[in-house]
N, C-alpha and C positions, 0 to 999 in steps of 0.2 A: 494549588501548586503541582499536587503531584499529578493530578489529570494532566497537566500541561507537559509536565516535563514528561511522561510515557509517551504523549505528542511526539516530544521533540527530541526525544532519545533513537529514532529511527533515523537523524542524520547525522552521528558521530562515526564518523565512520572507522578509527581505530578500536571501538571496544569490537571481543567477539560478541554472539550470541551468546546467550545464555537461555538451556532450559528453564522456564517457570513452571513452578508447581499452581493449578488456582487451588486459593485456598476456599474451606465451603462457605457458601454466599444463602443471606435469609434476606438480604436485598431482593426487592420484587422485580425490579426495573431489569435483572438478569433474564437475556433471551426475548424483548419487549425493543421493537423499534419509536423513535421519537424524531418527528419534523419540527427542525427547528424553526423554521420559518409558520408555518400553521402552530406551532406550541401545544403541538397534540401527539397521543400515539395512533400508530398505525399498524392494526392487525395484517397478519401474515397472508391471511386470504385479500386481503386490499391489497397487499405490497403486490401478489403475486398478479391480478389483476388490473393494477391504477397506474403503476409505477416503473415498469420496466421500462426500458428504454428501445422501444423496439426498432432495426434498422440500425442500431447503434452503442454504448458500450457501458455495463457496471461498471464503475470502479471500486472496489473491495480494499478500504487503507487497515492493515494490519500494522500491530505491533510485531516486529519480527519473531520477538522472543516469547510471544503469546502463545501457546498449545493449543488454548480454548479458543484462539483467530482461527488459526488452522482447521479446528476442527468445524468449526460455523463456515467457513471457504468450501470444506467436499462436501459440504450438506448441502449450503445452499447450490452449487454445482449439481450435485445431485437431482438435488428437486425439480431443478430448472430443465435436466438433463429428461428427465420423467416427465415433466409435463410437455416436453416437447418442443421446448421455447430458445434454447440455447444452441449459440454457436459455436465460436470459438474461444479459447482459453488463452491469455494474453501471459508474461508472468516476467515480473521486473528481475528473476531472480536467473535468467536464462538471458545469452545473446544471442541474434541470427546465423553465429557461424555456428550453434547448436543445432539448426533448425534442419539438417537432414537429419540428427539423430531421432528428433522431436516430430520428427515423419514417419520416422519406422516404427517408432515406441506407440505408436497410435494405432497401429498394425499389428505391433509382434509385443503382445506381450513379455516375452522371454525381454524384448529390451529394456523393459518401463525399470531400470537401476542406473544407480548411480557411476556406475563404470561406464555400463552402454550409453550414459544421456551425455557425459562430459561433463557430471553435478559438480558444481565450486563447492569443496568443503568449507566455505564460510557461510554455506547456507543450507543449515543441516537436516540430512535426509531425515531425520528424525520426524521432526515439522513437518517437513514437506510433503513426504509422500501422503497422505493422504490426500490432499487437495488433488497432486498431481496424478494417483491411480482414477481420483473422479472424471479428472478432466481429458485422460487416456479415455475413459470407457464413454463418455456421455458427450463428449466435446465433436465438432465435426474438424477440427488443428487447433494444438496447442501451439504455440506461439513464443520463440525466444524475443524479450523485446530492448534489452538492455543493451547500453555501452561495453564494447570486451573491455579487459582489462587493460590492455595497452590501448588504448583509447581515452579513458579515464586516466592513465600515467601520463600520456601526451598534455592532457587537459591542466595538470599542473602546472606546467613550464610552458605553455603555450601561451601568445598574447594576440594569438587571433581572435578577432572579433566573434561575439555569439548575438542575436539577435535577442534584442531582451524585451522586456515588457516593460512599463513605466519606470522613471528613477526610485519612486516610492518603493517597490517591488524588491528593489535591489536594497536599502535600505531594510526592509521587513524582515527577507531574507536573512539579512547580516544578523541582525538582533535576536532570530532563532538559533542561527548556529552561535554566534554567543552567549547565547541561554543556554545551549545542549551542551555546549563545552564547559558550563558552569563557570566563566568569566574567567576561564585560566588560559584563554589566545588569545592575541593582544587580535583586533578585528583586521588589521592587516594583513595578518596571516590566517585569515579566515575565507578569503578574495577566491581561491585558488576553488576552494569549497564549493563557494557560492556557485563557481561557474561550470562549475560538477554538475551541481542538481540540475542546475540550466537547461544542461547540456542531456542530462539523463531524461529531465519531463521532454526535450523537442524529439530526444528519439524514441522517446516510447511511443509521444502522441502521434510522430509518425508512422509507426507501425500499426496501432489503431486505424488511423486513417488509412491506412492499403487494407485492410482487411473486414469491412462492414459485413455483414452476410446480411440480406432482405428478412426481413419479415422476422427474425431473430434478436435477440440479445448475448449478447459474448461479455465476457467478462475479463475484466482486469485484476490480477495480485499482483498488489505493490504497498508499500511502506505508506503511513498517512500521510504525509508528507506531498507525496507524489501526489497522491490520492484527492487530495483537498482541492474544491472548487474554486478557492481565493488565491492558492499558488502556484499550482503541481500541473501535470497532465491537463486536465481541461480550460486548463488557461491556450494551451496552444489545440484544441478541434475544432475551433470554430465555430459552426453549424449544426456540426454530427449531435445527434440527440448521445446524450449521455447522463450517468444519473450516480454522484458518490456517497455512497455507506462507509462512515468511519465506524471501525467496532473500538470500543472504549473499553476495560475494565474495572465496575464500580470498586467504590470504596463502600463506606459505610454510609453515605450520602445517598438519598432516597427522592431529591427532585432532580430528574433529567434532564431541566436547563443550567442545571451546574454544572454540566459535561462538557457543553458547548467549548469550542476553544474558540480564543480570543482570536477575528477574523479580519482581516486586513484591510482596508477601507470599508465600503458597503457590501463587500462583495461574503457573502454565507460563506464556511466552511465546507458545509455536508448537505446533502439533500435529506439525510436521514443517516443519526446516530443506532447503534446499535451496541448495545449493552452485555457485556459477557462476564464470568464470574471473577471476583477479586484474586490476583496476584501477589504471592509473595515479590515484590519488587524489592532487585538489589538497590542499593545507593551508588548511581553513577556518578555521583560529584563526589563522593566520597574513594569510588575509585580512580578516579580519574586525580584528583588529590595525591592518594600513594603512588601513583605512578608518578606524578611529577616531582615528587619528593624521593 
């Protein structure tokens, strides 16, 4: 349940992001890749040789408040860049309106700061600075991919129809939202959040489809739910080459198969899991209960 809840917390739109400290770990899973479909470990040389989606996108699914995930993102971006494999880097944490600032920062190190980038305080710079700096150094372009705040606000009250997947997908997403809010919000009040999640998936996918770099692997930094192959952005990428890597903080459990999220239908949730150190995670449900009281 703890692993599942951490993957869900990216859906909680009202909770602030907290910097979590990684706890010391003797768990041998940390730093390893696991293929749920093949039920085996994938070593890093094999990953760089055989698993990268050339002419497509590598989706890195993070827990937004896990500092180790951002360190891992920075390392992966740098490794791809040093190997001459990296294309663009797209960010859930930025919007197309910020694209001029992102383009300037690509060529001007002095512009690589939150003020010049008009960086949202909702995404703590202390967490995102390392992957951003790696992206500016090594990528061909850094892309803002998400909806603007104004677009998100409009979706809360809009009745305009959105493109939908199958009805069972909507039901599954509502269940995730209900659980991520610890059962404290009526399901009918979660429909706007589901619509926003859907619209954000579609927006991010449109940016990815428009920015394929031939012969290169581009990288999306996003929350785990957006990255999931069964639920999120990949469902809107059609035949575009893609791989999803979900980063998962370990517990004391050493069985990699137990960390696989419950998937929707017969679709796998990820191509690979990347295990990261444990964290002292706050009790989100206790926090929500306190707020509701």
